[in-house]
C-alpha positions in Angstrom: -45.7 61.4 -26.2 -48.7 63.6 -26.8 -48.6 65.4 -30.6 -48.3 68.9 -28.5 -45.0 67.8 -27.2 -43.7 66.6 -30.4 -44.7 69.6 -32.2 -42.9 71.8 -29.8 -39.5 69.5 -30.0 -39.8 69.9 -34.0 -40.4 73.3 -34.0 -37.2 73.8 -31.7 -34.9 71.9 -33.8 -35.9 73.8 -37.1 -34.8 77.1 -35.1 -31.6 75.5 -33.9 -30.9 74.4 -37.5 -31.3 77.9 -38.8 -28.8 79.3 -36.5 -25.2 79.6 -38.1 -22.3 79.9 -35.9 -19.9 82.3 -36.0 -16.5 82.1 -37.3 -14.6 82.5 -33.6 -17.2 79.6 -32.3 -16.1 77.2 -34.7 -12.7 77.7 -34.0 -13.0 77.2 -30.6 -14.9 74.2 -30.7 -12.4 72.6 -33.5 -9.8 73.5 -31.0 -11.6 71.4 -28.2 -12.2 68.8 -30.0 -8.3 68.5 -31.2 -7.3 68.9 -27.4 -9.7 66.0 -26.5 -8.5 64.4 -29.1 -5.0 64.6 -28.3 -5.3 63.9 -24.6 -7.0 60.6 -25.9 -4.3 59.7 -27.9 -1.7 60.1 -25.2 -3.3 58.4 -22.1 -2.5 54.8 -22.0 -5.1 52.3 -22.8 -7.2 51.4 -19.7 -6.3 48.5 -17.7 -9.4 47.4 -16.0 -9.3 49.8 -13.3 -12.7 51.6 -14.2 -14.4 47.8 -13.9 -12.8 47.7 -10.4 -13.7 51.0 -9.7 -17.7 50.5 -10.5 -17.3 47.1 -8.4 -16.0 48.7 -5.2 -18.6 51.5 -5.6 -21.5 49.6 -5.8 -23.7 46.8 -4.3 -21.3 44.2 -4.8 -18.9 45.6 -2.5 -21.4 45.9 0.2 -22.6 42.2 -0.3 -18.8 41.0 0.1 -18.4 42.8 3.2 -21.4 41.7 4.6 -20.5 38.2 3.6 -17.2 38.7 5.3 -18.5 39.7 8.4 -21.1 36.9 8.4 -18.0 34.2 8.0 -15.9 36.2 10.5 -18.8 35.7 13.1 -19.4 32.4 12.3 -16.0 31.2 12.8 -15.3 33.2 15.9 -18.7 31.9 17.4 -17.3 28.3 16.4 -14.3 28.5 18.1 -15.8 30.0 21.5 -18.1 27.1 21.5 -15.9 24.4 20.3 -15.2 21.9 23.4 -11.5 22.1 24.8 -9.1 19.3 24.1 -8.4 17.2 27.0 -4.8 17.1 28.3 -2.7 14.2 27.1 -1.1 12.8 30.1 1.7 10.2 28.6 2.2 8.2 32.2 -1.1 7.4 32.0 -1.3 6.4 28.4 2.0 4.4 28.9 0.4 2.2 31.9 -2.8 1.9 30.0 -0.6 0.4 27.2 1.0 -1.9 29.4 -1.9 -3.1 31.3 -3.8 -3.9 27.9 -0.6 -5.7 26.4 -0.2 -7.5 29.7 -4.2 -8.8 29.3 -3.5 -9.3 25.8 -0.7 -11.7 26.7 -2.3 -13.4 29.6 -5.2 -13.9 27.7 -2.8 -15.6 25.0 -0.9 -17.8 27.1 -4.3 -19.6 28.6 -5.2 -20.2 25.2 -2.1 -21.3 24.4 -2.0 -23.4 27.3 -5.3 -24.7 26.9 -4.4 -25.6 23.1 -1.5 -27.0 24.4 -3.3 -29.4 26.7 -5.7 -30.3 24.1 -3.0 -31.6 21.6 -1.0 -33.3 24.4 -3.9 -35.2 25.2 -4.6 -36.2 21.7 -1.2 -37.3 21.3 -1.5 -39.3 24.4 -4.4 -40.9 22.9 -2.5 -41.5 19.6 0.3 -43.1 21.4 -1.9 -45.2 23.7 -3.7 -46.6 21.0 -0.3 -47.3 18.8 0.6 -49.0 22.1 -2.3 -51.3 22.5 -2.1 -51.8 18.5 1.8 -53.1 19.4 0.7 -55.4 22.3 -2.0 -57.2 20.4 1.0 -57.4 17.9 3.3 -58.7 19.9 0.4 -61.0 21.6 -0.4 -62.5 18.4 3.4 -62.8 17.5 3.9 -64.6 20.7 0.8 -66.8 20.3 2.1 -67.6 16.4 5.8 -68.5 18.3 3.9 -70.8 20.7 1.9 -72.3 18.3 5.2 -72.9 15.8 6.8 -74.3 18.7 4.1 -76.6 19.7 3.9 -77.9 16.3 8.5 -78.2 16.1 7.8 -79.8 19.6 5.7 -82.4 18.5 7.6 -82.6 15.1 10.9 -83.2 17.1 9.0 -85.7 19.4 7.6 -87.8 16.3 11.2 -87.6 14.7 12.9 -88.6 18.2 10.3 -91.6 18.5 10.8 -92.3 14.7 14.5 -92.1 15.1 14.2 -94.3 18.2 12.4 -97.2 16.6 14.8 -97.1 14.1 17.7 -97.5 16.6 15.7 -100.3 18.3 15.3 -101.9 14.9 18.8 -101.6 13.8 19.6 -102.9 17.3 17.3 -106.0 16.4 19.0 -106.6 13.2 22.3 -106.2 14.7 21.5 -109.0 17.1 20.2 -111.2 14.9 
């Protein structure tokens, strides 16, 4: 502030301080103050509506409305652009599931048959190997029996010859 304005304000304050109010004006001012105080005591404490009024009267309300409009327009645009859902035909789905199940069962059966054939061939090979081994054991047993029979036949023949020789010796003794 400039000095001139400041000096003028001081001068006017000095004049105002020298004015003395009348008795009536003092009385009316006191009455007005009392009325204001009694009204403020009778009114309930503010519940925050003043703040709400300020919000709805201010810039925040404008921004909130603009945001709601943008969100609404975006939602509607999204609904319009969204692709339509295809209609579900239960008969087609049922036929598709049955077809897939049949294919899966057929593939499983083919794989199972192949596996069973492979296992059967392995078992046949094992049985044939066991038969061959049994044949070798039986052939070896027959060879052993034949060998033992020859040995026993030779032994029996030798025993019979020895018996015959003794018999001849006895008969020679008897004749003498």
